[in-house]
C-alpha positions in Angstrom: 0.0 0.0 -0.1 2.8 2.4 1.0 4.4 1.8 -2.3 1.4 2.8 -4.3 1.2 6.0 -2.2 4.8 7.0 -2.9 4.5 6.2 -6.6 1.4 8.3 -6.8 3.2 11.1 -5.0 6.2 10.8 -7.4 4.0 11.1 -10.5 2.1 14.1 -9.1 5.3 16.0 -8.1 7.0 14.9 -11.4 4.1 16.4 -13.4 4.3 19.5 -11.3 7.9 20.0 -12.1 7.2 19.3 -15.7 4.6 22.1 -15.6 7.2 24.4 -14.1 9.5 23.6 -17.0 6.9 24.8 -19.5 7.7 28.3 -18.2 11.3 27.7 -17.5 12.8 29.4 -14.4 16.4 30.5 -14.9 17.5 29.0 -11.5 15.6 25.6 -11.6 16.8 22.7 -13.5 14.4 21.8 -16.4 12.5 18.6 -16.7 12.8 17.0 -20.1 10.5 14.0 -19.7 8.6 11.9 -17.2 7.7 8.4 -18.3 7.2 4.8 -17.1 9.4 1.9 -18.2 7.8 -1.3 -17.0 7.4 -1.0 -13.2 9.9 1.8 -13.1 8.8 5.5 -13.2 11.5 7.8 -14.6 12.1 11.6 -14.5 14.7 13.0 -17.0 16.1 16.4 -16.1 18.4 18.8 -18.0 22.3 18.6 -17.6 23.6 21.7 -16.0 27.3 22.4 -16.6 29.5 24.0 -14.0 30.6 23.0 -10.5 28.5 22.7 -7.3 29.0 24.8 -4.2 30.8 21.9 -2.4 33.4 21.8 -5.2 33.8 25.6 -5.4 34.5 25.9 -1.7 36.8 22.9 -1.7 38.7 24.5 -4.5 38.8 28.2 -3.4 37.9 28.2 0.3 35.3 30.5 1.9 33.7 32.6 -0.9 33.4 36.4 -0.7 30.1 37.7 0.7 29.5 39.8 -2.4 29.7 36.7 -4.5 27.8 34.0 -2.6 24.9 36.1 -1.4 23.5 36.8 -4.9 23.8 33.1 -5.7 21.8 32.2 -2.6 19.2 34.8 -3.4 18.8 33.2 -6.8 18.1 29.8 -5.2 15.8 31.4 -2.7 13.7 32.9 -5.5 13.7 29.4 -7.2 12.4 27.8 -4.0 9.8 30.5 -3.6 8.4 29.3 -7.0 8.7 25.7 -6.0 6.7 26.3 -2.7 4.0 28.2 -4.6 3.6 25.1 -6.6 3.0 23.0 -3.5 6.4 21.4 -3.4 9.3 21.3 -1.0 12.8 20.6 -2.2 14.1 19.3 1.1 17.5 18.8 -0.3 18.9 22.3 -1.1 22.4 21.5 0.2 25.7 22.8 -1.5 25.9 19.6 -3.7 22.6 20.5 -5.4 23.5 24.1 -6.2 25.4 24.4 -9.5 27.4 27.6 -10.0 28.2 28.7 -13.5 30.8 31.1 -14.9 28.3 33.8 -15.6 27.3 34.1 -12.0 24.1 32.1 -12.4 23.1 29.5 -9.8 20.8 26.6 -10.6 18.9 24.3 -8.2 19.1 20.7 -9.3 18.1 17.2 -8.0 14.7 17.6 -6.4 15.1 14.1 -5.2 11.5 13.1 -5.3 12.5 9.6 -6.5 14.3 9.1 -3.2 11.1 9.3 -1.4 9.8 6.0 -2.7 11.1 4.2 0.4 9.1 2.7 3.2 8.5 5.0 6.3 10.0 2.2 8.5 13.3 2.5 6.4 13.8 6.2 5.6 11.0 8.5 6.5 13.8 10.8 7.8 15.0 11.4 4.2 18.5 10.2 4.5 19.3 11.9 1.2 19.6 15.1 3.1 23.1 15.9 4.3 23.1 15.7 8.1 24.6 19.1 8.7 22.3 21.0 6.3 19.1 19.5 7.3 16.9 20.7 10.3 16.2 18.2 13.0 12.5 18.0 12.2 13.3 16.7 8.8 15.7 14.1 10.0 13.5 13.1 12.9 10.0 13.5 11.5 10.5 13.7 7.8 8.8 17.1 7.8 7.6 18.6 4.4 7.2 22.1 5.8 8.7 24.9 3.6 10.7 26.1 6.6 12.8 23.0 6.0 14.2 24.7 2.8 14.8 27.9 4.7 17.0 26.1 7.3 18.8 24.1 4.6 19.5 27.2 2.5 20.7 29.2 5.4 23.0 26.4 6.4 24.3 26.3 2.8 25.0 30.0 3.0 26.8 29.4 6.2 29.0 26.9 4.6 29.7 29.0 1.4 30.7 32.1 3.4 32.8 30.4 6.1 34.1 27.4 4.3 33.1 25.2 7.3 30.2 22.9 7.9 27.5 24.1 10.4 26.8 22.2 13.6 24.7 19.2 13.3 21.0 20.0 14.1 20.4 16.8 16.0 23.5 17.5 18.1 22.2 21.0 18.8 18.7 19.6 19.7 19.8 16.5 21.9 23.1 17.6 23.2 22.9 21.4 23.2 25.9 21.8 21.0 26.1 25.4 20.1 26.0 26.9 16.5 29.1 29.0 16.1 28.0 32.3 14.5 29.7 32.8 11.1 31.1 36.2 12.2 33.2 34.4 14.8 34.8 32.3 12.1 35.1 35.0 9.4 35.2 38.5 11.3 34.8 40.3 8.0 31.2 39.0 7.6 28.7 41.8 7.8 26.3 42.0 10.7 23.3 41.8 8.3 24.5 38.5 6.8 25.5 37.1 10.1 22.0 37.7 11.5 20.2 36.4 8.4 22.1 33.1 8.7 21.3 32.7 12.4 17.6 33.5 11.9 17.4 31.0 9.0 19.1 28.3 11.0 17.0 28.8 14.1 16.6 25.4 15.8 12.9 25.4 16.1 10.8 25.9 13.0 8.6 28.6 14.6 11.7 30.7 15.3 12.6 30.9 11.7 11.1 33.3 9.1 7.6 32.1 8.1 8.4 32.0 4.4 11.2 32.0 1.9 10.5 35.6 0.8 10.6 36.7 4.4 14.0 35.2 4.9 15.2 36.6 1.6 14.1 40.0 2.9 16.8 39.6 5.6 19.4 39.3 2.8 18.4 42.6 1.3 20.6 44.6 3.7 22.7 47.3 2.3 26.4 47.1 3.1 27.6 49.7 5.6 29.5 52.1 3.6 30.8 55.3 5.3 29.5 58.5 3.8 31.8 61.4 3.2 30.3 64.9 2.7 32.8 67.1 1.0 32.4 70.8 1.4 33.0 72.6 -1.8 34.3 76.1 -1.2 32.7 78.9 -3.1 34.9 81.2 -5.0 34.7 83.4 -7.9 36.6 82.8 -11.1 37.9 85.9 -12.8 37.6 85.4 -16.6 40.3 87.2 -18.4 39.4 89.7 -21.0 39.8 88.4 -24.6 42.3 90.5 -26.6 42.4 90.6 -30.3 45.7 88.9 -31.6 47.9 91.1 -33.8 47.9 90.3 -37.5 50.5 87.6 -38.4 53.1 88.7 -40.9 55.1 86.5 -43.2 58.0 86.3 -40.8 55.9 84.8 -38.0 54.4 82.3 -40.4 57.8 81.0 -41.5 58.8 80.7 -37.9 55.8 78.6 -37.0 56.3 76.3 -40.0 59.9 75.8 -39.1 59.2 75.1 -35.5 56.8 72.4 -36.6 59.0 70.8 -39.2 62.1 70.6 -36.9 60.8 67.6 -34.8 60.3 65.6 -38.0 63.9 66.2 -39.1 65.1 65.5 -35.6 63.1 62.2 -35.5 64.8 61.3 -38.8 68.2 62.0 -37.3 67.3 59.9 -34.3 66.6 56.8 -36.5 69.1 54.1 -35.7 71.8 53.7 -38.3 73.1 50.2 -39.1 76.8 50.1 -38.6 79.2 47.4 -40.0 82.3 46.6 -38.1 84.6 46.8 -41.1 87.8 46.6 -39.1 86.9 43.3 -37.4 85.5 41.9 -40.6 88.7 42.8 -42.5 90.8 41.1 -39.8 88.6 38.1 -39.9 88.8 38.1 -43.7 92.6 38.2 -43.7 92.8 35.3 -41.2 90.4 33.3 -43.4 92.6 34.1 -46.4 95.5 32.5 -44.5 93.4 29.5 -43.5 92.2 29.0 -47.0 95.8 29.1 -48.4 96.9 26.5 -45.9 93.9 24.2 -46.5 94.8 24.4 -50.2 98.4 23.5 -49.5 97.3 20.2 -47.8 94.7 19.6 -50.6 91.7 19.9 -48.4 89.3 22.2 -50.2 86.2 20.4 -48.8 87.2 21.9 -45.3 86.6 25.3 -46.8 82.8 24.6 -46.9 82.9 22.9 -43.5 84.7 25.8 -41.8 82.4 28.3 -43.5 79.2 26.6 -42.2 80.5 25.8 -38.7 81.9 29.2 -38.0 79.0 31.1 -39.7 76.4 29.3 -37.8 78.2 28.8 -34.5 79.0 32.5 -34.2 75.5 33.5 -35.3 73.6 31.2 -32.9 76.1 32.0 -30.2 77.1 28.5 -29.3 78.6 28.0 -25.9 82.3 28.7 -25.2 83.1 25.0 -25.1 82.3 24.6 -28.8 84.2 27.7 -29.7 87.2 26.5 -27.7 87.0 23.1 -29.4 86.9 24.7 -32.8 89.9 26.9 -31.9 91.9 24.0 -30.7 91.2 22.1 -33.9 92.2 25.1 -35.9 95.4 25.3 -34.0 96.3 21.7 -34.7 95.3 22.0 -38.4 97.3 25.1 -38.9 100.4 23.8 -37.0 100.5 20.7 -39.1 99.9 22.8 -42.2 102.7 25.1 -41.3 105.1 22.1 -40.8 103.9 20.5 -44.0 104.3 23.7 -45.9 107.9 24.3 -44.7 108.7 20.6 -45.0 110.2 20.7 -41.5 110.0 17.8 -39.0 112.2 19.1 -36.3 110.5 19.5 -33.0 111.8 23.0 -32.3 110.5 24.4 -35.5 107.2 22.6 -35.1 107.0 24.2 -31.7 107.4 27.6 -33.2 104.7 26.8 -35.8 102.5 25.7 -32.9 103.0 28.9 -31.0 102.3 31.0 -34.1 99.3 29.0 -34.8 97.9 29.5 -31.2 98.3 33.2 -31.5 96.7 33.3 -35.0 93.8 31.1 -34.0 93.0 33.1 -30.9 93.2 36.3 -33.0 90.8 34.8 -35.5 88.4 33.8 -32.8 88.6 37.2 -31.0 88.0 39.0 -34.4 85.1 36.8 -35.2 83.5 37.4 -31.7 84.0 41.1 -31.8 82.5 41.3 -35.3 79.5 39.3 -34.1 79.0 41.6 -31.1 79.0 44.7 -33.3 76.7 43.1 -35.9 74.2 42.1 -33.3 73.6 45.8 -32.5 72.2 46.4 -36.0 71.3 43.2 -37.8 69.1 40.2 -37.3 70.5 36.7 -36.8 69.7 35.8 -40.4 71.5 38.9 -41.8 74.5 38.1 -39.5 74.7 34.6 -40.7 74.9 35.8 -44.3 77.5 38.4 -43.5 79.8 36.0 -41.6 79.3 33.2 -44.1 80.1 35.6 -46.9 83.2 36.9 -45.1 84.5 33.3 -44.4 83.7 32.2 -48.0 85.4 35.1 -49.5 88.5 34.7 -47.3 88.8 31.0 -48.1 88.3 31.7 -51.7 91.0 34.4 -51.8 93.3 32.0 -50.0 92.8 29.4 -52.6 93.4 32.0 -55.4 96.7 33.2 -53.7 97.9 29.6 -53.5 97.1 29.1 -57.2 98.8 32.3 -58.2 102.0 31.3 -56.2 101.9 27.8 -57.4 100.5 27.6 -60.9 101.8 24.2 -61.5 100.0 22.6 -58.6 
């Protein structure tokens, strides 16, 4: 018998919600369809994106008063419409309040399907969260609209403090006190503190009689100090307008010149690209010498290798370790080249060749680095790579030409 009564109530309340959805309320989840599948009665509701109040507080902590109060007012207005339709939500805890990015709050999960349970098992509506339900709902299964007032006030308590309120049964049976929200967050206004305490009054008769009455307590105006500024009265003397003398040609020319000077000055201030010719010439001569020696040992392919390596390494500013490695390699190559060119195998002469090569390699490296530093002031990396690669290629090419001129038979 009880099952038939609960099913009948489910159908009636589902149809009521469906009628509410015909004129959609912006803060109530819409009902899409109510139907029966065999012995199972179903109610399909809209999907509401966003995060619920539990999730928001867990992520951010206590919410600002100016942010949470408008959301609770929206839910209170939605519950007013629900009460006028003869329904009571009985489950308006933070988990059933969805918050969206545009500041809109939506009441979801009316939970009427949860009521199809025998009175002996769950007339206390165990779906309600213990800390947000009044004791009469948990103890007697009350369907009084003031149940929603308590639940919504407790939800506001949680949102503005970040802490769960005291269990209503513990307050009733064990006299556990309800800590005023202002003691947890001292910055909470007196109006909000009092509205929460009134809505969470332990006995139903001590709460506001209706949802609109409780929402009226949230219509307080923040206490903003008023400042009255005294504006001194004074008279403003308006100077007499005098006729300007006629402008002759000389004055006209002077004005034109004074206006045109900033344009010429701006043109002068335009950065001029400078090319470090001295360092590039030094680098060019070093590359001519290197190209000559590489030709002596018949290694023309190294011309291309050194051109690419040095052009890109200097342009991309490779680390000092790579530059040092290249320098040492050049020292060895040039020392061997000197020895081969002079056909000398004596250690002493080879040592002299080594010393000269070290000095030459360091000079080449320093000239290249100095040229790069100057080029970076005026050119992009791509342009620098072209300039350096061109310098190295020209130097190696001239070295090859010099060798061919000195040794036409080779």
